[in-house]
N, C-alpha and C positions, 0 to 999 in steps of 0.2 A: 504493499499499500506505500509506502514512503515512497519507494522509488518512481510508482506514476505522479506521487504528487511533485518529485523533483522535474521529472519530465514535463509535469504540468506546468507549472512558475516557470522552467525553461521556456518553453513556448510563449506561455505570454509575456516573460520579457522581450521576447523579439517580436511583440506586437508592437503597432505603432502607437493603438488605442491601448494598452493595458497599463494600469494604474496599479502600484506595488502597497495595498494596505495593511499596516501594521495594526493587526488586531491583540487585542489580551484576551486570555482565556473565556470572561464574562461575554465577554463582545462577539465573540466566537459562538458562544453556548446560543447569546439573544439571538443572534442572525440565522440560524440553523432552528430554531422553536419561531419563531418570529417572521423568518425574512422570504422563508418560501423560497431558497435558493435554486437556480438551476443546477441540474445534474452534477455537472463538472466540478459549479464551485461547492455545492455539500460534498461534493468526492474530498477536496482539498482540505474544507471546515473541518469533516471527518477527521482526513487523514490526522489532523495535530491535535485531536480534541482531548487526547492522553496529556500535552502538554500542558502545564501551567506559564510557561514564557510567552514571552509577545513573538507572535510568529507574521510573517510576509505571509499574506495571503492576495496573490495578483488577480486582475478581472478588467474585463473591459469595460469599457463606459456603459455597453447596454446592460451589461449587468448590472453593474451597479446603478443603475437608473432604474431596473428593476426592483432591486432590494429596498430603495428609498422607497418605492413605491406600495413594495408590500409591508414595511416597516410602516410607512403612514397608515395604512389599514388596520394595520395591527390595533395602533396605536388611536383613532379612533374608534376602535370597538372594544375597549376595557374602559374599566372605572381609573379615575385620577388616582394616583398613587405613586409610590415608589418604583415601581416595577413602568408603569407609563412612562417616568421622569428619566428611567434608566433607556427606557428606547428612544425619546426625545433627542437625549443627548447622543447616542449614538447614528441615529438620523443625520443629527448636524454635522457629527463627523464626515458620515458618509457624502450629504450634500458638499461637503467644504471641499473634500479632494477630488468631487466632480467638476467640482466649479475651478479649482484651483492644477489639478491633474497631479496632486503630491497626495497621497494615502498613510505618510510615515509622523509617527506622535512626534510633537513636540520636544525633543530633548532637556533634563533638566538638571 
Protein backbone atom coordinates (compact mmCIF):
# COMPACT_ATOMS: atom_id res chain seq x y z
CA UNK A 1 0.00 0.00 0.00
CA UNK A 2 2.82 2.41 0.86
CA UNK A 3 4.38 1.74 -2.55
CA UNK A 4 1.09 2.67 -4.23
CA UNK A 5 0.96 5.90 -2.21
CA UNK A 6 4.53 6.83 -3.21
CA UNK A 7 3.80 6.05 -6.86
CA UNK A 8 0.68 8.23 -6.77
CA UNK A 9 2.61 11.00 -5.03
CA UNK A 10 5.28 10.99 -7.73
CA UNK A 11 2.65 11.10 -10.47
CA UNK A 12 0.89 14.02 -8.82
CA UNK A 13 4.11 15.94 -8.22
CA UNK A 14 4.81 15.96 -11.93
CA UNK A 15 1.29 17.11 -12.76
CA UNK A 16 1.01 20.84 -13.43
CA UNK A 17 -2.16 21.09 -11.37
CA UNK A 18 -0.83 19.18 -8.37
CA UNK A 19 -1.06 20.84 -4.97
CA UNK A 20 0.88 19.26 -2.13
CA UNK A 21 -1.38 19.32 0.93
CA UNK A 22 0.28 18.89 4.30
CA UNK A 23 -2.35 17.30 6.51
CA UNK A 24 -2.37 16.37 10.16
CA UNK A 25 -3.71 13.02 11.30
CA UNK A 26 -6.91 14.70 12.51
CA UNK A 27 -7.39 16.50 9.18
CA UNK A 28 -6.92 13.27 7.23
CA UNK A 29 -9.52 11.56 9.41
CA UNK A 30 -11.98 14.41 8.88
CA UNK A 31 -11.47 14.29 5.11
CA UNK A 32 -12.07 10.55 5.01
CA UNK A 33 -15.23 10.82 7.07
CA UNK A 34 -16.78 14.07 5.82
CA UNK A 35 -15.01 14.89 2.53
CA UNK A 36 -16.16 11.91 0.43
CA UNK A 37 -12.84 11.90 -1.50
CA UNK A 38 -12.29 10.40 -4.94
CA UNK A 39 -10.91 6.86 -4.85
CA UNK A 40 -7.27 7.81 -5.41
CA UNK A 41 -7.32 10.49 -2.69
CA UNK A 42 -9.12 8.07 -0.38
CA UNK A 43 -6.36 5.49 -0.98
CA UNK A 44 -3.66 8.10 -0.32
CA UNK A 45 -5.38 9.20 2.92
CA UNK A 46 -5.81 5.61 4.07
CA UNK A 47 -2.20 4.76 3.18
CA UNK A 48 -1.00 7.19 5.83
CA UNK A 49 -3.89 6.73 8.26
CA UNK A 50 -1.74 4.87 10.81
CA UNK A 51 0.70 7.79 10.93
CA UNK A 52 0.30 10.48 13.58
CA UNK A 53 2.78 12.70 11.74
CA UNK A 54 1.96 15.48 9.32
CA UNK A 55 1.87 13.86 5.87
CA UNK A 56 1.79 15.28 2.35
CA UNK A 57 -1.15 14.22 0.19
CA UNK A 58 -0.87 15.56 -3.37
CA UNK A 59 -4.11 16.32 -5.20
CA UNK A 60 -5.14 18.15 -8.32
CA UNK A 61 -7.33 21.24 -8.43
CA UNK A 62 -10.46 19.29 -9.37
CA UNK A 63 -10.07 16.89 -6.45
CA UNK A 64 -9.41 19.77 -4.07
CA UNK A 65 -12.46 21.66 -5.32
CA UNK A 66 -14.64 18.59 -4.82
CA UNK A 67 -13.33 18.02 -1.28
CA UNK A 68 -14.13 21.63 -0.42
CA UNK A 69 -17.67 21.25 -1.76
CA UNK A 70 -18.26 17.99 0.06
CA UNK A 71 -16.91 19.42 3.33
CA UNK A 72 -19.22 22.44 2.95
CA UNK A 73 -22.16 20.12 2.43
CA UNK A 74 -21.24 18.17 5.56
CA UNK A 75 -20.83 21.42 7.52
CA UNK A 76 -24.26 22.64 6.45
CA UNK A 77 -25.90 19.34 7.41
CA UNK A 78 -24.70 19.30 11.02
CA UNK A 79 -25.50 21.11 14.22
CA UNK A 80 -23.14 23.87 15.38
CA UNK A 81 -20.36 22.72 17.68
CA UNK A 82 -16.74 21.67 17.95
CA UNK A 83 -16.84 19.28 14.97
CA UNK A 84 -18.40 21.90 12.74
CA UNK A 85 -15.67 24.38 13.75
CA UNK A 86 -12.96 21.82 12.97
CA UNK A 87 -14.45 21.24 9.53
CA UNK A 88 -14.72 24.99 8.89
CA UNK A 89 -11.05 25.44 9.77
CA UNK A 90 -10.06 22.57 7.48
CA UNK A 91 -12.24 23.96 4.71
CA UNK A 92 -10.54 27.36 5.09
CA UNK A 93 -7.12 25.68 4.70
CA UNK A 94 -8.23 23.80 1.59
CA UNK A 95 -9.68 26.97 0.07
CA UNK A 96 -6.42 28.85 0.74
CA UNK A 97 -4.47 26.02 -0.91
CA UNK A 98 -6.78 26.17 -3.90
CA UNK A 99 -6.45 29.95 -4.15
CA UNK A 100 -2.67 30.18 -3.69
CA UNK A 101 -1.55 26.75 -4.94
CA UNK A 102 0.22 26.03 -1.64
CA UNK A 103 -1.07 23.46 0.83
CA UNK A 104 1.90 23.49 3.17
CA UNK A 105 1.44 24.32 6.83
CA UNK A 106 3.13 27.42 8.19
CA UNK A 107 6.39 26.58 9.97
CA UNK A 108 6.63 27.74 13.57
